N, C-alpha and C positions, 0 to 999 in steps of 0.2 A: 260379557260377563252384566248381569243386572245392577242397575244404579242403586244406592240405598235410598236415597230420597223417592225413587218410584215405588220401592216397595215401602219406604217407612210411611210414605203420602197415599198409596193405593193397593193395599195390602189385599185386600176381597178381590179387587180387579185381576193384581195379579194371580192369585190362587185361582182365580176361573179362567183366566187364560192355559195358565199353565195345567187345569185339568183337561183342554182340547189336546195337548201330548201325552194325557194317561199320567201324569205327572201329579201326585197328591204332594203340594206345598205346602200346607199348611204347619207339619212341627217344622219343618225346617225354615221356612221364614220365619218364625215366632223365635227361632234359636238365633237365626242373624240379627232379628231387632231386640233382644237382649242381650245379646253383645255387643251390637251397637248403644244401647245405654250403657252398657257398663264402658266402653271407649270413652263416651263423651263425657262421663264422668269422670272417669280416670286423666283426663284431656283438662279438665276442668281443674282439678285438684292440681294438676303437674304444673298449669298456667300459672296457679294460686302461688305455690310455692316456690317458682322461677323469681316472681315478679318481689316477691318476698324478699329473695336472696339478693335482688337487685339493688332495693331497695336498702335493705344491711349493709352493704357493698360499698355504699355509697357513704351512710352513716360512719363506717370503719373508716374509710378515707379522712373525713371531716374531723374523727374524734384524733385520730394520730396527728392530725395537723394541730389541731388544739393542745395538744398534749396529754391527753385523757388514755394513756396506753392501758389502763386498765381497763377501763370500759369500755376500750376497744378491744384489748384481746376477747373479753366474753364476748363479745359481739361476733368475733372470729369463729368460735367456738358453737356458737348458734348457726353460724352460716354454715360449716361444714357438716353440720348435723341436716340442714336443709337440702346440701350436694345430696348427703346420703339417701336421702329420702327420696327426692325429685330423681336420683338414679333408678331406685328400684321401681319407681312409679313408673320413669320409660321403659324399663324392662319388662313392666308388666302390660305396657300399652303397647308395645311394641309384640308381645303374644297373643295378646286380645285381635287384633289388627290381623296378625297370622292367622288366627283360628277361624276368624271370621272370612278373610276372603278364601281358607282352604274349604268352609262351607260353603259360598258363594260360586264357588267355581266347580260345585257338583249340582247346581242348578241350572237347566237349560234355559234356553232366549223363550221369553214368552210369546205364543203366536200370534198372528193377528186375528182377530175375528172374524177374519175372512176363511180361513182353515179348514177345512171339514171336519168332522169329528168321526173318529175311527180309530183302528188299532192295526191294522194291513196293508199290504198294499193294492188287496182288492177293497177296500173303501176309498181311495184314492177317484177322483171325480175328473173324469172327461171333461177337457171342457173347450176341446177342438180337434178336427181330424181332414187331412185332405190327403187328397191323390188317391188315386186308385191302387188296389192292392194287382199287383203282377201275375200272369199265369204264366209258368214257366213251361218248356217244353220236354216231351217224356226223356227221361234218363239225367234233368236237371241235379246238381251236386250242394254239398253242403259248402262254405267256401276251403276249410279244412281239405277237401275231397278235390275241389278245383287249386287250390295253392298248391297240392302235388301234382296235379296233373299238370298243369302250368309252367313248374318249378318254379314259384314265387315266394315262397313263406317255406322256410327250415323250422322246423317247432323241434326236431328232432335234434339237429345241434347247435340250435340254444341251449336246450340241457346239456350238451356236452360243455359248451362254452361256459355257465352259467349258471343254468337251472331252470325249471318248468316256471311258465311265464316270461320267459325273455326269447321269445321269435324272433329270428334273422330274416330279414327282409332283402328279396335279390331283385334287379332287373328290372322289369317291367312296374313291377309292384311298388318298389324303393324309390322309382320315378313318381309314381302316383301319390306315393305319402309326403314327398318334397313339393308335389305340384297340389296337393291340397293345403298343404301349411303354408306357401304363398300365396294361394287362393284368400285363404282366410286371414290374412296378414293385409292385405291388398284392401278386403273389404273392408275391415276396422280401420284403417286408415283412412279411406274412404268416407269414413261416419262419422271420423272426426276420434278418434281413438289413437292415442297417442302410444306409438309401439315402444317396448321395452325390450331388453332382452339381458334378465335379470340372472343372479347366481342359482344354481340350482342348487345350492346347499344352504342352511341359515342355519344362524346361531338359535338357542333356546327363546330369546326374547323375542325374534320373530315369528316362531312355533306359537308362545304365548297369546302375541298379540291377535293373532287372527283364532283363535282357537283349538289349534290342533293339538297343544299340551296344555294340561298335561293329557296323554298318550293314551286315555284310559283301555283303549282296543289293542295296543299294539301293535299299530297301522304303519307306523313309520319307519324308516332305517335310519339306526343310529349310528354314524360312526364313534364311538364313544372316546377314543385317545383324546378327539377334538371337540368332542362335545359339541358337533354339529350333527344336522337333519337331512337328510334328502328330502326334497319339497315333494308330497303329495300333489300337487296344483301351483301351477304361476301365482294362484291368488296368493300364495303365503309371501314370496317375497316385494311384488309387486303392490298389495295394501302396506304393508310394511314402508315401503320410502316414505309414510306421511306418517309412520309412528313417531309420539311426543312432536306436535309438527301444530301450530294453530293457522292456518290459511284465512283467506278476506274469504266475505258471501260472494263479491263477485267472480272470485275463480269456480266456485261452484255451477254446474258439476263437472268435475275432473275425470276424465274418459281416460283408461290405458288398456292397452292388450299386450301378450305378450306370447312367443312361443316357446315352451321348456317343453323336455322329456317331464314323466311323471314317475314317481316310484310311491310303490302302493303294497305292503305286504299280503293283502286281502287275506289275514289269516283265518282258518277255517272253511276257502272257500275250495269247492269239491265238484263232482258230479258233473253230468251231461251238461251242465245247462252253462258248465265253463269250459266245453271245448273249444280249439282255435284261438282267435283273437276274442271272445266272449267276457273273457275275464286274466287280464293281466297285471304282473307283476312292474314293468316297465312299457310305458306306453308315450306316445305323443300328444299334445294338446293346444291349441290357443284358447287363451281365456281372456275374457273382457273383464276390467272392473269398473265400477263407477263409485267417486262417494258424492253424494249428494247431499242438498238441505234436506230437513225432514219434513216440511212442507210435501217435496215432491219427490220425495224416492219413490212413492210409489207408482207413479206415474212414470219414472223413470225403468220402474221394473216391466212396466206395461209396454215401453219400447223395446226394453231390450230383448224381451219375449218377440215381438212384432219382429226385431230385425235376426233372431237364433230363423225363428220360423221362416223367413226369407232364404237364409242359405239353405234350407232345406229345401227350398222350392227350386232356387239355382241348381243344386244336382242333384232334380228331379225323384226326389224321394218321397213316397207316400209317409206321413207322417201324424203323428196327435200328441196333444201337450192335454198334462195329467194336472191337475192341480192336488200336491200333493197331502193327505187325511194327516192329522195331529201324531198319529204312532207310526209314520212311513217318513218324519220330516228328520232334517241333521239337529242334531246336539243346537247350533249356533242359530240356526232359520227363522225368521217370523212368517216367511211365507216363500212357496217354492213351487216352480214350475218345474218340469220333469218334459223331457222331448224324448218319445220314442220313435223308430222307424221299423217298419216292416218287413222282417227277413221271410224272403218267400219261399225258401228252399227248409229253414227250419221250422217256418209256418209260424212265427211268434214275433211277438213284439221288443226290441232292445233297448235301450237305455241310450241315448247318446248325448244328452245335454241336461245340464240342470242350473238353473237360474233362480236366483234366490236373493231376496231385502234381510239383510241381516238389521236392520235398522240401527240402534245405537251399542249391540251386543258386542261387536267387535273393538269401535269405537273408544269406547269407555276402558278397555282393555289395552288400546293401543294410544289413549288421550289424545284422539286424532280432533281436533275442536276445529269451529269456526266462528269469526266474528266480524261485526262492522260496525268500524270508528272505533267509540269508547265504551259501545256495547260489550254486556259478561261474555265471554265466549263460552258455546253452547257445545254438544256432540253433535259428530255429523253422522247420517248414515252411511254404511258399504254395502252396496250392491256385486255380484258376480255372475258369472257362469261360462261354462262350456261353448267356443266357439269354432272350433267342437271339438271333441274326442276325438282322434282319429280310429281307433280301432274295430268298434260295431260299426262306423260310418265304411268302411273301407270291406268287412263283412259283410253286409248288407248290400254294397254296391259289388260286389265282385257276383253276390247271390241274385239278386232281382236283375243285372244287366248281361246273364250269361244267355250265349246264343249258340246253336250245334256249330256256329264259325268260330264263336269266340265269344270274349265279354267287351261287351261297347263299353268305352268313354263318354260321361255324359258331355254336352256341346261345349260348356262353361269351361271344363278343365282342357280341354284338347290343345289350348296354347301354351297351356303351361305344360303339358306332358310332351307333347311332340307326337303324338301317335294318337290314333284314337277306337283304336283294338287292340286287345291281348289275346293272342292265338299261340 
């Protein structure tokens, strides 16, 4: 959520930056500032009344001590009237603040000026590409056919047990999934990330803190009886560890990672582009999260970008990095890099990771701050990235590494899988 001070002091800049996301902010920011003026005026009136009530309360006490009951009773009646007025003002103040917050929740994060202008994925900027596109043998198959051929993934059984988008992994591909998770976690801890094993359900405050709530798209699974939400990513519980926390400057950056299953309703997703593992309701992912000093967060973002690139190199997968345009960015991101691997059997690029800087958008909701000594606490910057999400990584590995003899396992994973070929 945008900071009021930023909007108040930099309204024109905020309008300019939000235009990169194709969001016309002028009217809504004027509403926010008008409400802010009302809020400040109401707060001043309330403070004045409460101060007057405190003075009268002291005078009433003194008058009673002096035996001046009539004068004391008269002032006491005035005090009651002041309390009624202050109560009405307090209620009005709450309503103004609630309305102001509801409007602010509709405003996306201001993107960095480094974000390309554009409206669709076609406008994303390809900033890096590495690796050769593999040439497959005649008769090569997409991963869903390979899964059936080698009895690796049972999509129909998943439908029987739960529904579409909940596949059942078996045998060597189940071990491959476990190998990838352990490999990603080992790489993250070696890079200085603290491994966290968080809950996979969160409360409303946690969902609000990282911006998943209010859930405008209805993408979260909601356990209504207990008012808990299945997490769409480990980013939510891990970042919320520092909700309502003030850290010391010398603790930054804070680096955390965690493996969790992830749950997304993916409402409205259908068609040939969601076949097999391309889009699921439940999948496994290792997430990396950093809490950084505002002066260093974009340097941190580049470090995280290079870290994810290193994982894809280790897996020997061709990949490219896209800087997302304003129209393709998430609601809360200030700048996002997407990573895509090339699926040789499907002959298309598949997104496997996003690495984003949220600047203060999440930390303002979380009240996540840092301070040094006696200086005033400031909002930290939050960043996160997939490192990595498994479904499309597995899909690309199965397809790109298929041979007439079987599916080869990347060298770096063999110590984790215990085998070098699926056949």
